[in-house]
Structures are given as structure tokens and as C-alpha cells.
N, C-alpha and C positions, 0 to 999 in steps of 0.2 A: 301335092301339098306336103306330103310327109318328109320330103327331102329338103324342104325350105329351111334355111338357117333360122334357128331359134333366136329370138331377140334377147340380147344381153342387157341387163339393167344396171350395170355398174358405172357407165360413163368413164371419164378420165382418159388417160393416155391409151394409144392404140397398142396392139400386140407387137411384141418385139419381133424382129426379123432374124434374130440369132438362133442358134441351135445348141441345146444342152441335152445330152443323152441321159435317159433314165436307166433303170436296171432291166426291166422286163417289158412293160406294155405302156409306158408313159414317157413323154419327152417334151421338152420345150422346142417348138418348131418341128417341121416335118423331118423325120430321120432319114438317113441315107440307106439304112438297112431295109431290105424288102420285108413285107409282112409274111407270115406263114401262109401256106396255100389255103385259100378260102377265107382269109382274114383281110382286114383293111386298116390302114392308119387313117384315123378320122380326127379332124379338128374338133376338140371337145365342145366348143361353143356352137358347132353345127348340129349337135345332137342333144344339147341341153340348153337351158336358160341359165346364164351365169348371174348370180346375185351376191351381194355383200350384206352387211348388217350395220347397225349403229346402236349407240347407247343413249337412250333418252336422258335428258338432263337430270343429274343428281340433285340439283338445286331446287327441283320441283318434286317434292315427295308425293304429290298427287299423281305423278306419272308412274308410280310403282305400287307393288303389292296388289296387282290386279289378277286377272285370270288367263293372261297370255304368257306361256313359258318363254323365257329369254335365256338363250344358251351363252354362257361365258366360258372362259378358259378352264375354270375348275370343273365345270360340267363335262368338258371334253376329256380332261386328263383322268377323271374318275370313271368314264364310260367308254374308253377308247375301243373302237371296233364294234360298239353295241348300238342297238336301237334305243333311243332315249325317249322316255315317256313323260318325264317331269324334270324340272330344273331347280337350282338353288334360289333363283330370283325370278320374279314375274313382273311384267309390265301390264299395261292396259291400253284400251283404245285411245285414250287421251295421250299417253306416251308415244304410241305409234304415230298418231296424227300430227304430233309436234316434234317429230324427229325424222331422220332418214331411214329409220328401221322399217322393215317390212315383215308382215306375217307370211311365211312361206308354207307350202302344202306338206302334208304327210309324205314321207319317203324322200324328202330333200336330203342330199348328201352334203355334209359339212366338213371342211378341212381347216384346222387352225393354221394361220399363215404367218403369225408374228408372235414374238416372245417364246412360247412353247410351240414350236413348229412341228406339224406332222400328225396331230391327233385327229382321228376321224370318228364321226358319229352320224347316225341317220335319224331324222325326225320321225318319232312314232305318232305324232299328231301335229297340227299346225302350230308353228312356233316362230319366234324371231331370234336373231343372233346379234352379238356384238360385232364391231368392225374388225375384230381379230380373226374373222372367218371369211373364207370364200365358200359359196354354196352353189350347188348345181341342182336344178330341177330337170330331171331327165325326161326326154320325150319317150313315152312308153313303147312306141313301136320301133324306136331306133337304138335305145340304150337302156339296159336293165340296171336300175339303181343299185342292185346288189352286186352286179359285176363291177360297176364303178367303185363301190366301197372296197371290194377286195383288191382291185388294182391299186387304189390309194394306200391300202394297208401294206401291200407288197413293196411299194415304192418309197417307203419311209426314209431309207438312206439317201434316196435321190433328192429329197427335199433340201438336204444340206447343200447340195450342189446348185439347186435352183434359187436358194436364198441369198440375201446380201446382208451386210451389217456385221459389226464386231461385238458390241455389247448386247444388242438385241437383234437377232436374225429375223428377217422378213422376206417373204416371197411377194414381190410386187406385182401389180396387175398386168403390166406388159408381158411378164412371163406367164402368168395365169391364163391370160387371153390367148397365148400361143400354145397352150397345152394340147398335145395330140395323144390320142389313145388308140392302142391296137386292139381290135376286137373282131370276133367272128360275127355271124348273123345273130339276130335277136334270139332265135331259138337256142342256139348253142351257148350264147351268153347265159341264158336261164339254166341250162344244164350244168355249166361250170359253177354258177352261183349256188345251185341246189346241192351239188356235191360238197362244196365247202360249208354251206349253211347247215347241212345235216350233221357235220362234225361239230360245228360251233353250238348247235342246238343241244346236242348231247352233253357237251362240256358245260354249257350253261345250266342244264337240268341237274347235272351232278353237283354243280356249285350251289344251287338253291337247296338241293336235298341235304348237302353237308352243312349249310348254314342252319337249316331246321334242326338237324340232329345235334349239332353242337349247342344250339340255343336251348334245346331240351335238357341236355346234360348240364349246361351252365345254370339253368333254372333250378334243377335239383340240388346242385352244389350250393347255390345261394340259400335255398330254403333250409337245407339241413345244417350247413356249417357257418352261415353268416347271420341269417335271420332266426335260426333255431326254431323254425315253425313246428316240427314234431314235439319238441319239448314244451313250447308254449301251449300247444293244443292239449297235451296231457295234463299240464298244470291247471288248465281251465276245465278239466273233466271231459274233454272232447277226444274223439278218435282222430289221429292224424289223417289229413285228407289224402286219398289216393294211395294209402299204404296198407299192406297186409299186416295182420296181427303179429306175425313172427318178426318182421322188420321193426314194427312199432315198439315191440318189447325191448329192443336194443337201446332205446332212448329213455333218459330219466324224466321225471315229472316235476323237476324243480331246478332252481339255479342257486349257485353259491358265489360268494365274493372271491376274487382272485386279483393278482397284480394287474390283470388286463380288464378288470371290471367284472360284471356278472357273467359267469359261464355255467353251462349245464353241469349238474352234479356228477362227479366222477370224471369229468374232463379236466385236463391239466393246462397250466400256463407254462410255456417253454420258449425255445428258440427254433428258428428255421432248421438249423443243423441237427436238431433232435428228430426231425422228420425226414430230411434228405441231405445228401452231401453233394455239392457241386464240384466239378473238376474241369480244368482247362482242357480244351481239345488238342488235337495233334497236328503238327506240321505235315503238309503233303504238297510240295511244289508240283506244278503242272508237269514238269519234265519227268517226274517219278510216277505219274499216274499211268496205270495200265487199263486199257479198255475193259470194262466189265459192267455188272449190273448193280454194284453197291453205290447207293447215293452218297455223295460227299456234301456234308451239310455246313453251310456258312451261317453267319449271323442273320442273314435275311432269307435263308432257305437253301434249297438244293442248288449247288453251283457246278455240278458235274458228276461223273461216275468213275468208279475204280473197281479193281478186281479183288480187293481185300477189305474186310470190315474190321473196325476196332471195337464196336459195341454191339451187343446182341439186343434184340427188341424185347419188350417195348422200351423206348427211350424217350427222354424229355430233354430238349435243347433250348437254350436261350442265348441271345447275343452277348458277347463279351466286349467286342470292339467294332466300331463302325456303325452298327445298327443295334440298339439295345431296347429292351422292353417287350419284344415279341417272344412268344413261347411256341415251340413246335413239338408235336407228338409224333414219334416215328415208330412205325409198326413193323419195319423190316431191318435187317442188319445194316449198319451204317458206319460212316467215318466222320466224326465231328471235327471240323477244322479248328485251328488255334484261335480263330476269331470268335469261338463259341465257348459257353460253359454247358456241360452235360451232367445229368444226374448220375453220379458214379454209384451211389448207394441209396436205396429206398429204406431208410432205417425203421420208420414206423408208418410212413405213408405209402400208398400204392400209386402206380403210374398216372391214372386218370385224376385221382385226387391231387397228386403233386402238380399236374399240369394246370388245373384250375387254381390251386393255391398260388403258384408263381404268377399266373395272370392277374390274380386278385391283388397281388402286392404292388402292382404298377412299378415295375423295376426301373423304368426310365427315370424315376425320381432320384435314383441313387447313382446318377452319372458322376464318375470320378475323373473324367478327362477334361482338360482345358480346351483343347481344339477338337479332337476326335472323341465322340461319345464312347465311354469306357465303363464297364461294370466290373468292380472288384469283388470277388466272391467273399473275401474277408470282411467286406462291409455289409454283405448280404446275410451271411450265416448267422450273425447275432440278432437278426430281426425278430421281435417278439411274435409268437404265434400261439394260438389255442390248439391243443393236441387232443383230438377225439380218441376214443378207444379204438383198437385195431378192428374190433368186430363191426363197428359202425362204418369205418373206412372200407372194410372188405365188402359190406353190403352195398355201399355206393359203387365200388368197383364192379361187383357182379351185375349191377343194374345198368351201368353206363359203358362198360368195356365193349359189349357188342355194338353199341352205337359207333364207337371209335373204329372198330374193325370195318364197319360199313363205310365210314368216312375215308379211311385209308384206301380201301378197295376202290372207291370212286375216284380218289385223287390219282391213284396209279393208272386207272383207266383213262382219266382226262389227260394225263401226261402223254400216254400213248397216242390218244386221239389228236392232241396238239402237235405231236411230232409228225404224225401222218399228214395233218393239214399243212404244216409248214413245209413238208417235203412236196406235197402236191401243188401248193399255191404257185410257186414260180413256174412249174412245168405246165400247169393248166393255162396260165396266163401268157405263156410264150408259145403255146401250140405244140409243145413237145409231147403231150399226151393227147391222143385223139379220142374225144369223148363220144364220137359216133352219134347214135340216135337213142341214147339212154333216155327213158321217159322221165320227165321231171316229177311225175307223181310217184315214182319208186320210193318206198319208205327208206330203204338203204340202197343208194346208188351202186350199180355194179362196179364202177371204178373204185369206190371205197372198199367194197368187198374184196376186190382183187388185192388191194394193198394190205388189208387186215389179215387175209388168209396167211397162216404160218407158212414160211418157206423152208426148204431144206437147208440145213446148215452148210455154209461154204467155208473153205479155208480162208483165214484172214489174208487180205492183200499184204504183200511185203511193204514195209515202211519206205516211203520215198526218201531219196537221199536228202540230207540237210540242205545241200545247195539248191535243189529244186524247190523245197519248201520256202527258202529265203527268196528265191526268184518270184514265187507266187505272192509273197508278202510285199516285195518291192512293187510288183505290178499292180497290186490292189491299192497300195498307197498312191501310186501315180494316178490311178483312175479316180480316187477320191479327192486328191489335192491339186492335180494339174488341170484345173477347170478353166482359169483365165490365162495362166502363164505356165510354162514348163516347170517341173519340179526338179530342183537341183539336188545333188548328192548330199551336200551338207545338211539340207533340211530333211530329206527323207531318212537319213541316218538317225537323226534325233527321234523322228516318229517311230522308226523301227525299234529303237532302243526302248521306248515307252511301251510299245506293243509287247515286246518280250518281257518287260518288267511286269505288266499287268497280267500276262499269261503265266507268270511265275517261272519263267525260264531263268537259267543261271547266267546272267549277263556278265558276271565277273570272269567267266571262263573264255568269253569270246570278244569282249570289248577292251580296248587299250586306252590309256590316258594320253590323248593327243591334244594339240593346242586348241582345237575347236571344241573340246569336250570328249566324252566317250565316243570312240570310233572303232568300227569293225572293218579293218582293211580287207578281210576275206570277201566281203560283198563285192568289192571291185576286182580284186586280183584272184579270188578263189573260185569264181564261176557264176554266182547268182545273177549278176548283171548281164553276163554274156548269155546265159540261158534265157533270161527274160527278153533280151534283144533278139537272139536267134529264133525264139519261138514266136516272135512278133507280138509279144504281150505289151512291149513298150517300144518307143523309138526316140531317137534324138530329134530335138527341134529347138530353134532359136526364135524368140518373139521379142521385138524391141531389143532391150539390153539383157533379157533373161534367156539363159541357155540351160537346158536340162532335158527331162524326159516327159513325154506325153503318151497317152494310151495308144498302143499299136492296133493294127487291124484285127488281131486275134485276141484282144484283151479279154473279151467275154469268155474265152475258153477257161479262164482261171476260176470261174464260178463253181465248177465241179470239184475244185480242190480246197477252196477256202475253209468251208465248214469241216472238212476231213482233217485238217491239220491243227484244229483246236485253238486258232487265234482269231476267230471271227468276232467274238464278243470284245476281245481286247483291242482289235483293230477299230471297231466302231467306237469304243470308248476313247481311244487315243485321238481319232479324227475329231470327234465331238469336243473333246477337252482342249486340244491344242491347235485346232484349225486356224484360229486367228491370233495365235501366239507369235510374237516377233521372234526372229532368229536369235536375238540376244537372250530373250527369256528361255527359249529352248536350250541354249547353251548353259545358261545359269542353272535351270532346274535339273538338267541331265547331269551336269558336273557335280552339283551338290548331292544329288541322289547317289551317284556312283561313289562319291567319297563317303557318304553315310553308310553304304553297304560294307565298305571296308572297315568302318568303325564298329558296326554291329557284329561283323565276323570276329572281332576281337572282344566281343561281349561287353561293349561300352555303349553308352547312350549318345546318339548324335547331337552335337550342339555347334554353335558358331565357331568356337575356338578349335574344336576337333576337326571340323571341315577345313578350316584355314590351315591346320597343321598338315592334313593330308595333301592339300593343294600345294603348299610351300615345299613339301618333301619330294615333289616330283619335278624333274627338270623341265618337262614340256608344259607343266601347269603353273609353276610358281609365278610366271609373269602375269597371270590373271589377277593376282592380288594387287597389282599396280593400277588396275583399271577400276573405274567407278562401278562397273557392272558387278564386281565381287566385293562390294563394300559390306561391312558388318550388317547394315540394315537390309541389304538385298539378300544376303545369305540367310538371315533370320526369316525374311519373307518367304524364301524358297522352302525352308524347313517347315514352316507353318502350312504352306500349301501342300507340300509333298506328304505331310502327315495325314491329310484328308484323302489323298490318293492311295497311299500304301500304309495303312495304320499298323499292319503286322510288323513293319520295319521300324516305325518310329515310336512304338509304345513299349 
């Protein structure tokens, strides 16, 4: 009875008979590649019950606010990869009984299939979902729900190939019903899941501990510097709660009038730049980065590493362009990028005090950008602030700095654990690491211990020739984009251009102004295409009227190089951003951007007239201005869109 196919509850169209390859252990249709020794390719609906969801009618408020958690897209995006125990919205039995929604059991694995595709959560208790999800109830003796979760997490890029649609991508049920999963036996599924789960559990434990420590420090900041609790207590003849007498003696017992209202006696009214001075960060193009241990800090967080620091710890960083409002405390030497502002001088404030002060100012309110969020330090420095005595700020620092040291230590440990997990994940799911008979009750699995153990330092590998790196990029683009039809040179050239731009490579040195837009003739005549073809990473193919490249039989061999060459994130971004862009839009955006780079290099601000001047000044480009594609309106549209992609160029 165990191998009997689980009954699927979705109805609708049958499974597709086509085949779309995934990255590691998931595919639409049965793959041609054999499974690793001891593993099998299984139709997912043979080892699970496939379910979908539904939304009870919003026109019936009596269907809502009950005790049945109901998973929507926002729940999935906020809890990606996690077990979810509660949801933003709840339905009830009346809503379930009057809709197609179903209450599914604990450990059901959910995948968002439309709008925001590829988010994965696991039900921590019985719940229902919206129709934006496909859900699998695993047969416990055939498929470990944790193993399925990790396969789905590893295959996130594949979902872009499985999906259809331009404005809203959707994975339709004929493809979902044809999902095949590569898996070992149930015991080894559990071992693999246990190894990965042990890393995630420690990362989650660190996250919760950090939340608690920061909440404690934030509560002290609010009590001392916002609510003035110690001053109020002394004014009422009480001893400040939880405070030793030496610290309590630092606070006055009364308030005085000031331009900012009532403030503790002896405290001053001033400006933010009386407490700290903000400075714009430093440029560091990707091509100039050297592998090292120094974190490179962007407006939204760590964006890479370098071998040289610009700022000594502790440091405070906030976003200047792209993402503003967030504040980061950095306890190691670091390099703040030009999309950030960092505290150059702590004039009267201390690091932890300055961190909470900036967070308390809600800096996102001071956005000075029309398209891209931008924070101007000259608008922030004059903000009115209450200035406590140095002795009080130092007492706060002495109390809270150890908390932040623990937070930073846990963050660094979690980054290491996440890197180990991300390295192990594809290898475990493709059978490249043999897990043997590791007991699933081991507190720290031996496979993890082996990765964590320090290794002897080895000489760095010599950098691969640029031609080979470009061959890998071309092959990766072909794999991502040649899903239904071959990928032509004109189209992949534009994608390669934007990958290099996002990775902060110097495209002005390698691309030429050609009729179709920025063009790198070296890819064809200098070797990369020949290398990709010769290594069988890609091959020529013609389908209908389309001629170009499709993945070759050894395309998967490029996986070991993609991350090494530093364009993995940029590649994913370019594919996600431009997958459904027309060739005309690709030509428009790349041409306008290339022209804008020339304008910026002359220390001028890109605008419509400036772009037109660049285009008209080049023999192979000036004809573009005669077409409707390069109208003033389209150039303005391109500049506005590009400013959101590359704010460092357009601000």
C-alpha cells in the first residue's frame, strides 16, 4: 500500500508531457540524466498529496477573523524557508465550508506559485492557504517533508524557468503535476534534512537571541533618553528602577524649559551634528575588489568582501541611496560604499547611543530623491536633538556595548553557518556528498563538523582568463533564457551587458557603440563563444524561425565556476529583471545607460538632452534618433527606470 500513488486534490488539467530541467533535484517531467547511485527520480505526486488553496469571500466578513490560520503571500515572503505557526489573517469553519479552501495538516510544504513565485514555508499547525500556493502533504514513509522543503529552497532559480507570464509570473498546475524529485531512501532523506536543519536551527537561535539583546538595549535607550524615567523617578522621590546608586546619581531630579520642550536639568538642546558627523561612503567597483575578510557595506547591508578597510570599528552606517532608514552597527573593520552614510566622528555621542539615536529619528522621512530614495546628510545634520551629558551617554555605552558585542559575534557566526549551508545544500541534494549512516540523533552531524573544522591554508588559485569567465557567463545566460527558444547573440549580449553593470565591472572599456546598442565584439571573435561551444556548455540550434544557442550536454559543469567569478547575484538580478523585456527595450535601456556612463564620466548629470547628444555624436548611433524607439519620452522613461537599477550612476 505504501507505493500506491497519493491522491491529488487539485483537479483541473493533467500533467504536462514536456520536460524542463531544474538545477539539482527537481524537474518538470522525467529528466534524461540518471539519478546518483542509490537515488531515484520520483514523480512528486506519487509520494505526496498535491493540494491548492482558496480565498473565502471577502464580501462575507463572517468568514474571517476566526481561529484557522490562512497563509497569504505576505506570510510566505516574511517567513521564507521557515516553519510558520501563525498568519496575518485567519478564517473559520464557515469560511472553509463555503469556499474551496481546505485545512491542511501540520508539516504541509507550501510553495508560492504566482505573483511572488518561489517562496517556501512549512505549516507548523493545521492551516489553509490562498490559491497563490501549491501544497504538498508528504507520505511519511516515502518523502521527508524537510527534504522536500530544502529541495524547493535550492531550486528557487528553476521556478523562473517553470513559470509563465510577463506581468505576473505563474507556475501552472500542468507543470506542478509533472514535478519530479530526485531523492535517496527515506532514512538518508532524514539525514540530509537533519544536517541542513541543524545549521538553520543555530542561525534561528542566534537571530532570536540578537532580537532579545537589541530589544533590551532599545528599552534602556527609550527609558533613559526618550521617556526620561530615571529623572521622573527622582523628581517623585523614588529610586530609579533597576539602577545602581552610582548610575542614578548621574541623572538630575527635575526638568527645565528648552526650545525642544521640557528637558532634564543640565541637558542641552542642539542639533544632530553636535552629537555626530555623517560622511558619504567610498566607491569600490567590483573589478577593484580583492578577496579578503573586510565586509563591504551597502545601504541594505553587507554586499561582499575586500582586503582593505576604510573605517575602524565600532562604526555606524545608514543608507544614503537606494535603501534608506535602516541603521547598522558594525563591530569589525569595514568599507562603507558610496550608497551609505557612516559616522565619521562621534563628537559627543558614543557608538551604541548614536545607533539608537539615528534609528529613533526615522530617517526614511527625510527622503530627498524623486525616483530613488536618497538621504542628504545636509538635511539630516540640522535635525534638533536633546544632548545628554557625556557621563550619562558613557554609562549607557558601558551597559549596552557588551550586548552589541554578543550580537555581532552571533551575526558573524550565522554568516559562516549560512555560507556552510549554502555550500552543502546543492552538494547534498545532488548526491555529491555521501552522508553514509550518520545518526539523525547526532547533536552536531559529522558532515557539518567536517566542513566547520579549520583547514590548512592553501595558495589561492590563479584567476581564470577573462575569456573563460565570459564563456561561463554566456553559458549561464543560455541556460536561464533558452527555455522555449534558442537564445540569440543580440539578446544575450544585452543581458551580459547588464550583468557586468550590476557587478560593477567597467563596461566602458569592453563595449563599443554599435547599431544595436552596446556591443562587445570580443565575445564572438575573442574566444568566449568558442570556449563555451568547445566545452559543450552551449550548442547551436534552430527552432521554428529562431536560431541561437541552447544548453549543451555539459552545461551543468559551469556550476562550479559561477559563484567563484562574482557575478552570480548580478546574473540572477539581470534574468529576473529583464527576462520578459522586449529586444527593443533591451536596446533602449542599454544604449541610454551606456550613454549616461559617458556623461557621468565627464562629471555631468544624465538627462534626455545629454543622452541625445551622445547618441547623435556617434556615426553608428545617430540613426537611432530617427526611430520612435528613441523618442524623448522613451529616453526619459529609460532614465527613470535605470535610476532605480543603478542609483550610484544617476544620483
